[in-house]
C-alpha positions, 0 to 999 in steps of 0.5 A: 499499500502507499499510505499518506501520514499526516502528523508524521513528524509527531510522536505517534505519526512517526512511529506509525511510518516506521512500522508501515514502512518496516512491513513493506508499505510505502509512506507519503508524509504530509509535512508543514516543514519538510526539513523537520523530517530529517530532524525527527528521523535522523538516526532512526529506522525510517529511511526518510531520504530513500524515495523508494519507501518515503515521500515527503510533500509539503502541505498543511492539514487545513489546506484542501489543495495540498491535502487533496494533491497528498492523497492522490495515488494513495491506498490508505490514510493515517490522520495522526496530525493534531495539536495535543496536550492538556497542559497547555492547549489554547484556542488554536488547538480547537480550529486546527484540529476540527478543520484539519480532521474535516479536510483530511477525512472528507478528501480521503472519502472523496478519493475513495480511500479505504481504509482511513485510520483516525487518531481520536483520544480518551479525552472525548470521554473525560470526565468519565461517567463509568469506571471503565471506558469502551467504545460505547461510552458516552461523550463528555463535556470536555474540560479543555480547549483540546478536549473540546476540539477532539470531541467536535472532531469525534462528532464530525467523524461519527457522522461520517461513520454513520454515513458508511465512510471506511473510517477507524477510530482509535481512542488513544490513552496515554502514550509512552515510548522513545523518540518524542520529537517534543515532550508531552505531559505523559513524558514530562511526567516521567521527567518530573517524577524521576528528577523532582517529585511525584504527586500520588493522587486518586485516578490513574493513567493507561500506559500505551507503548507507542510502538504497540500502537503502531502495530495496532495501525498496521493491523488495521490496514484492511480495506472493506471493513467499513466504520470501526472503533477501537479502545486503545487506552493502554494498561491502566495503572493507579497513580500509586501503581505507576509511581511504584513501577517507575521507582523500580525502573529507575532503581530508587524511590521517587520523591513523592507527596500524596494529595487528595483530589481537592488539593491536587486541582487547588495546586494545578490552579496555584501552578497555573497562576505562578506560570503567568508570573514567571514561566517555568516548565512543569507538567501539572496544570489545573486541567492536567489535575482534572484528568489525573484524578478522574483517570479510568481504565479502558477495555482494550480486549476487543481491540487486541483480539480483533486486531492480533496485537498484544501489549508489551509489559508497562515496566518494559515501556517505562524502562525504554522511555526513560532510557531515551529520556536520559540519552536525549538529555531530558534527564540526568543519568544519576536520575536512574541508577538501574538503567 
């Protein structure tokens, strides 16, 4: 297959592109800044400079002309481009995600492409009304611009699916792993917990290895399957379990503080206020605190069974992620003596 990947210079999209090419497919990357491709893939497995395997086209997901041109000759598309993150999302995320999703998916449908893979997020279900999420869980009223944009995208995508469009949606949880071009809240959380302090609070997080997610995408590259929805929340861990697991990985106890939900959200508000006075890098915000303290697991079993993929142990994911954070200079080596 020839596969168009939007967001190919991002965390999820870059790993998906590598998996596609490794499986024998040809990838076309839609990139706003083509020069960034070399920066992201230098030293990695993707032969980004070999046109027999990878083609780079300049364009933006919100521009219908460049998207239509990029889709020409493609058999499938993975739409992984998005303004992401609960820590610092703003109004630009709202417009860009909705317009980009409508543009890419609409053009793919018009071109008769099948399958169309779309990366959604468990954020569309947050704050959750159930103790475990599945693909039938009710959409929630979001608590951030990012969440609102993805919820609005989700409504648009579901309308297309209801009309028969061959769109496969993945609801993605906390994604971890090596080679993240720009650190998001998940990896910043490891940096903070291993290098500063972890705040242990109610709730939890799904640990989803980005390489396993890429294998889910690869397995879903089948035409004539119609509309599908898959939960990919990852292996759920309470924050107590996550902290203990990271402590085992790095070989020493993380410095920690235990905090109930009201105190956690109040701390998030205080950090937001402090950042306005003097900006500093710390992943906790009020919105992030709400997500952390309301986190529940997802039922990924039907996804794994349908696509024939199995998740690696979360301890391996956190270890590989932490090793890369050290190698990339985001953490000092003495932060993880066991690695």
